[in-house]
C-alpha positions in Angstrom: 0.9 112.5 189.9 2.9 115.5 188.3 2.6 116.0 184.4 6.6 117.2 185.5 9.1 115.0 185.1 11.9 114.1 187.9 15.1 115.2 186.9 16.8 114.6 190.5 20.4 112.9 189.5 20.0 114.3 186.5 23.7 117.1 185.8 23.8 119.4 183.2 26.4 119.7 180.4 28.0 122.7 178.2 27.2 121.8 175.0 30.4 121.5 173.6 31.3 118.5 175.7 28.6 116.4 173.2 29.9 118.1 170.4 34.1 117.6 171.7 32.6 113.9 171.7 30.6 114.0 168.7 33.9 115.1 166.9 36.4 112.3 168.8 33.2 109.5 168.1 33.4 110.6 163.7 37.5 111.2 164.6 37.2 114.0 163.1 39.0 117.2 163.3 37.6 121.1 164.2 38.4 122.1 161.3 37.1 119.3 159.2 33.1 119.8 161.1 33.5 122.9 161.1 34.1 123.3 157.2 31.4 120.0 156.8 29.1 122.7 158.4 29.8 126.4 156.8 31.4 127.6 160.5 35.0 128.7 161.2 37.1 126.9 162.8 37.4 129.3 165.6 33.6 129.2 166.1 33.8 125.1 166.7 36.8 126.0 168.5 34.9 128.3 171.3 32.4 125.9 171.3 34.5 122.5 172.0 36.7 125.1 174.6 33.0 125.8 176.2 33.8 129.3 175.8 30.6 129.8 173.8 27.0 128.1 173.5 25.4 127.1 170.3 23.6 130.1 169.0 20.7 129.8 167.5 22.4 130.6 163.5 25.2 127.8 164.9 21.7 125.6 165.3 20.2 126.2 161.7 23.2 125.3 160.1 23.0 122.1 161.5 20.5 121.9 160.6 20.9 122.8 156.4 
């Protein structure tokens, strides 16, 4: 048996899709989310609109 998991039916999504879902679940705006993370509203907007990915710097902000 292989140690590698099989991902036959999985579909990948841009991280912005998940962030958008988080914003909806938390019932907050992109601007409020950006403020809480110490990011610019433009950065969060580009992420949610699938124009940018999550950079290492952004990921580190989320861990603080």
